[in-house]
N, C-alpha and C positions, 0 to 999 in steps of 0.2 A: 771428325773434327778437322777444320781447316788449319793449315800451318801458316803462321805469319812470320814475317821477318822483323827483327829489331836490331837497330844499329846502336852501338855504344862507343863512347870515347874512353880509352883506357891507356894509361901511360905504359911505356915500353917495359919497365921493370915488373909491373904487375902482370902484364901479359906474358912475359917470359916465365914468371913464377906459376901462373895458371897452367902454362904448357907443361911445366915440370910435374905439377900435381896430376894433371890429366894423364900424362904419359905413365906415371907411377900407377895410376888406377886402371890403365889400359883403355882409356877413353880419348875421344877427340876433345878439343877445348870446348866445342859447342855442346857436346853431351855432358861435360863436366859442369858447364854453366847451367844447363837445364836441371841437373841434379841439385845444384845449390839453390836455384829458384824454388824447386819443388820442396826441398827441406825447409826453406824459409816460410813458404805458404803453410806447410803442415804445422810448423811451430806457431805461427800466427793463429791458425784455426784452433789449435789445442788450447790456446789462452783465451781467444775471443769468440769462438764458435765458427761454424761453417760460413764461408763467404758465398753468398748467393749471387749468381751472375745472370744477366739477361733481364727477363721480365720479373724475376724474383727480387724481393727486397734484399739489399745489401746490408750486412751487419756492420755497425760502426762502433 
């Protein structure tokens, strides 16, 4: 699977708090964000079904 880059805008306070949480969990900020995104996707799929990507039909 290819890795892609995503740029986000985030205010200083939120970024500082993200670093505190990531440090507490022993992760980088990037790894912490990936975990949060994964958890969000898993919660969405639990409620709405698997998200199909590519040539597969996407659930809406």
